[in-house]
N, C-alpha and C positions, 0 to 999 in steps of 0.2 A: 165639719164633715168635708173630706176631700172629694173633689170632683172626680167622676169616673172617667178614666181615659177614653177618648173617642176611638172608634175603630181605625181611621187613618193613622192616629198617633201610635196606636198599638203596632200596627203594620210597620211604621217607620222604625220604631224601636227594634222590632225583630230584624229588620233589614240591616240596622246598624250593628246588631250583635253578630251578624253573619261575618262581618269583617273583623271581629275580635276572636273568631274560632281559632283554636291551636290544634285541632285534631288533624293529624297528618293526613287522613283519608280526605277530609274536607278541603284542605289545602291543596292536595293533588288533583281532586276533581276540579277546583277552581282554576288550577294552573292548565289543566287539560282544556277547559272551556276557553280561557284566554288564548291558548295556542291555536285552537280551532278557529277562534275568531280572527287571529292574524293571518292564519292560512286562507281563510276565506276572503279577506280583504286583498291578500297577495294574488289570489287566483282571479278574482273579479277584475282588478286593475291591470294585472300583468300576465294573466293566463289566458286571455280571450274571453273571460266571463262577462265583460261589460257589453259585448254584442247580444247577450241574452235579454237585454233591456233596450227599449226603443231609444234612440239618441236623444230625442226632445225631452225625455224624462230626466236625462242627466244634465242637461244644460242649465248652467246659472242665470244666464241671460241669452238673449236672442243673438248676440254676436260672441258666443263663447268660443273663440277660435280654437283655443287650446284643447278643449274636450272635443270638438268637432275633429280637429286633426288626429288625435289619438284614436278616436272612435273610428274613423275613416281608415286609418292604418290597420287597426284590428280586423275590420271587415275585409280589407285587402288580403291580409294574411289568410283569413278564414275561406275567402273566395277569390283566389287570384285571377285577375283579367287575362282573357285569351287574346293572343296576338300582341303587336306592339303597343305600348302605352307610352304617352307623353305626360310627365308629371312636372307640375309648376311649383316652384319654391320661392320664398321671398318674404318681404314684410307686407304691410298693408298697402304699399304701392303696387305690389305684384297681385294682391287680391283684386284691387280695382282696375287692374289692366286686362282682365279676362271677364267676358260676359257671363260665360257658363262653359262647363266641360263639354256638353254635347255639340253645341255650335262651334267652339274651338276645333274639336276633333273633325267635324265635318268639312271645315274650312282647310284644315290641314291635309285632309285626303284629297280635297279638290285640287290643291296646288301640288301635292306630292306624288298623287296617283296611287297611294297605298292605304289601306284602312288602318286607322288607329283609334285608339281610346285616349281620353285626356282627363286628368285628375288634377284639381287645384289644391295643393297641400301647403299654401302660403297662409300665414296667420300674422296678425298685428305684432310688431317689434320681434319678428322671428330672427333669432341669431344663427350665425353660421354653424355654431356648435349644435344648435337644434336641427338644422338641416342634416348634419352628420347623423344624429340619433335617428331622425326619420328615415334616412337612406339605409342605415343599418338594419331596419325593421321592414323594408319593403320586401314583398315576395320575389322570389327568382322569376325571370322572364326577360323578354326583350323590351327594353325601355330606353327612352331618352329623358334626361333630366334637365329641365329648363330652370337654371339657378339664377334668380333675379338679384341683381347687386346695385348699390347705391352707397354714397359715402357713409351715411348713418348706419349701414350695416356693418361697418368696421369700427363702430363706436363703443360696442359691448365690451365691458371689462372681463377679464378671465375669472375674477372671483365671483362674478354674478353668474356666468356659464357653469361654474363649478357646482352650483345647485342642481344641475341636471343629473349629476351622479346620484342624488337622492330623488330624482324624477320631479324637480321643482324647476319651472311650472308646468312641464309637459310629461303627462303620464305614460312614458315610454321608457324602456331599459335599453341600453347600448353596450354590448360587450367590447366594441371597438373604442367607444369613449372611456370605459374603465380601463382599458389597456393604455390610452394616452394620457390618462390623468396625472400619473407622476410628473411626466414631462410638461404638460400644459398647465397644470394646477398645483404642483408640488404636493400632491396628497393621493392617497389610495381611495378607491370608491368605498363608501361606508358600508359596514357589515349588514346594516338594515335594509340595504338596497333601496327599492323605491317606496317603501312604507311611509317615510316622512312626506313625501309629496302626495301619496294618498290620503293621509290624514289631514294634510292641509286642504285638499280638495273638499273632503267630507265636511270640515268646519266651515269653509266658505260657501258650500252649497246649502247648508242648513241656514246659515245666517242670512244670506242673499234671498232665499225662497221665503223664509219666515218673516223677514223685515219687509220685503217688497213684493212677494208673491211671484207666481202663483204658488200655492202650497206645494211642498215637496212631493214628487210623483207625478205631478201634472205636466203634460208635455208642452214644450215651447217649440216654435217653428225656427229653426236656424236661419239666419239672414247672412248671406255671404258677402254683402256689400255694406259698407258704412254710408255710401252716397248713392242711394237709389233713385227712381225715376222722379220722385218729388224733392230730391235734394236741392238746396240753394248754395251756391258758391259764396264764399267770403268775397267782400268788395275788393276791388284793387288796393284801396288804401289800407283795409284791414290786413291784407297779406304783407304789405310792405312794412307795416308797423311791428311785425314779428321778425323782421331781417336781422336786426342787430343782435338779438337773443339767439336767433338760429345760427347765424354766422359765428358768434362767440362760442356757443356749445359744440358746434361741429369742429371748429379749430382746435379746441381743447381735447375733446374726446377722441377725435381722430388721431391727433398727434400721440395721444397717451396709449392708444388701444390698436391701431391699425396693423401693427407688426404681429401682434397675437392674432388677430383675426385673418390676416394673409396666411399664417401657418395653418389655421384651422380650415381655411378654403382650400389649401393644398391637400390636407389630408382628406377633406371631403371628395376632392376630385379622384384622388388615389383610391379611395375605398370604392367609389362608384365603378371606376375601371376594373378593379379587382372583381367586382360583382358582375362584370359583363354589361354594365349599363353605359350609355353614351351621355356624358356630361356636357352640357352646352351653357355658357355664361351669357347673360344678357343685361343691359343696362334698364333698370326700372324707370318709369316715367318721373321726370323731374321739371318743375317750373322755372326753367332758366330765363324765361322771359321777365320774370319778376325778381328772381334771386341771382341771376347772373352765373358766375362760376363758383358760387358758394365760398366767396372770399378766398379763392385760390385752392380750395380743398378738392373740388371736382376734377381738375386737370391732373393733379397729383394722384388722386385715387384712380383715375383711368389709366395713367402710365404704369401704375403698380399692377393693376389687373391685367393690362396687355401684355406685360413682361411675364407674369405668371402664366397667362394662357399660352404664350409662346413656348415656355419652359415645360409645360405639361401637355402640349400639343392638344388643345381644346378650342372649338370655335368660340368666338366672342362677339355677339350680336349687338348692333346699335340701331334698334327699331326706330328710334326717334330721327335718325338721319333721313329717313324715307318719309316722314310726315311733317306737316306744317302745323306745329302745335302753338298755341297762343295763351296768353294769360286766362282767357275766359274758358278755355278748355280744362282748367284745373279748379278744384274746389277749394284749394289752398296751395301749398307748395310742393305737395307730394302726390296728390290723389286725382285722378281723372274724373271728369263728369261723364254721365251715361253716353252722351253722343261720341265723345272723343274716345271713350273706353271700347266702343264698337269699332272704330277706325284703327286703334291700336291693335286690338285682337286680330282683325283682318290682316294687317300688315305683318304682325308676327307669325300668324298661321302661314302666311305667304313664304317668309324667310325660313321657317321650320320645315315646310313642305319641300322647298328647294334644297335644303340640307339632306333631308331623307332620300330625296330622288337622286342627288349627286353629292354624296358625302365629301368628295374631294374639292368641290367648287365652293367659293365664297358666296353666301346667300346674297341675291340681289344683282349677280353678275351674270 
């Protein structure tokens, strides 16, 4: 006597039979549902829908910089800031150079004599092409763009940045990058737009939350600093043990990719000016006490940026020249410890304030 199928087995067979349907009406309904699902994903990630959910519920980890930046940009578009705003861009070195937006804005106002807001839109490993995408999405208004630079920001390869055309890994779309794609990447933007990046995020979100928690939908608190009040710096020996690898990688990657990234930086500055923003370049903190001149890469990089700054007529700030930074001010070779971060922010605010008060004068003079 055959065993009677269980209720779950019966439901599963019915579900499978649905995929074998050949009825035009059923197929049409299924296609319509798929289209609605795709349109829903498109609206959620690229139509402002994500701000309807608390940011913490979307984070994969507490340091989910890419989601934080995309979410923040969507909020800015939804509710543009009033008055002048200072935006900070760059990699994790720029993240660790600013204590917080409110304190930074207050210090700039004190030195410049004019009210400003400040928003840090830096994220770890942020490429210059990612900067361009973000600037293309900023709301209109009076804004100064502080673009943090370092040799490693010129190491990203063009084929890596080409993923931004599909919103990988940054969930934003840029019409300007789409226009530049044939020249920069030798390809057109994909017809699917940012959907590949959106589905990548959904997959990574579910995997991270299911494997390590908390469960999907539970809010996390975003942490803007990798090195907080309780952080411990690497020992002087540990920092120096990484030098050979760091020097080798930077020499190789900078030589291979700096021309592409200089071109992107130029396009970024031109886009900023077209939109009525004030672009300002600055050197991110670097532990030259331990790493010297980065095996010759640092002076070459600075000469290239100085040349571009002159050609495009944009200020280039050297905050480090007004500070006495030492090895123990850094957690490693790139990131400031909290006490040094406060000193750096104060000096950068002073130079930005002076720039706003007297645009034609060099900061610090």
